[in-house]
C-alpha positions in Angstrom: -0.1 -0.1 0.2 1.0 4.1 -1.2 1.1 6.4 2.1 0.0 9.6 1.7 2.7 11.4 0.6 3.0 8.9 -2.6 -0.6 9.0 -2.8 -0.3 12.7 -2.9 2.2 12.5 -5.4 0.2 10.3 -8.0 -2.7 12.4 -7.2 -1.2 15.8 -8.8 0.4 14.2 -11.4 -2.9 13.0 -12.9 -4.2 16.2 -12.7 -1.8 18.1 -13.9 -1.9 15.0 -16.8 -5.4 16.1 -17.3 -4.7 19.9 -17.5 -2.4 19.8 -19.8 -4.5 17.9 -21.7 -7.6 20.0 -21.8 -4.8 23.0 -22.9 -3.8 21.2 -25.7 -7.0 19.4 -26.5 -9.4 22.6 -26.8 -8.1 25.0 -25.2 -5.5 27.0 -26.9 -7.6 25.7 -30.4 -11.4 27.9 -28.3 -8.1 31.3 -28.3 -6.9 30.9 -31.5 -8.3 34.5 -32.5 -6.9 35.5 -29.8 -2.4 36.2 -29.9 -3.2 37.1 -25.3 -5.2 34.2 -24.7 -2.6 32.1 -26.9 0.5 33.4 -25.7 -1.3 32.2 -22.0 -2.2 28.7 -23.7 1.3 28.7 -24.8 3.1 29.8 -21.1 0.2 27.5 -18.6 1.6 24.4 -21.5 4.7 24.7 -20.9 4.5 25.4 -17.2 2.2 21.8 -17.3 4.7 19.6 -18.6 7.0 20.8 -16.3 5.1 20.2 -13.4 4.5 17.0 -14.9 8.0 16.3 -15.2 8.4 17.2 -11.7 6.4 15.2 -9.9 7.3 12.0 -12.9 10.8 12.1 -11.4 9.9 12.0 -7.2 7.2 9.0 -8.2 10.0 7.3 -9.8 12.6 8.6 -6.9 9.3 7.4 -3.6 9.0 4.1 -6.1 
């Protein structure tokens, strides 16, 4: 059984992945006519990718 600490990392990784998928699948397409929003979603996409990578590294360290 996983302790609560590892479960929290896995849970957060799931949330970050879901958020990243929505940004890539919908949000960026919906913002295609607004340069400010496109730039915002591109920045958020990069941030989420960084968060996912960091969480995955931490999870591997604990498993």
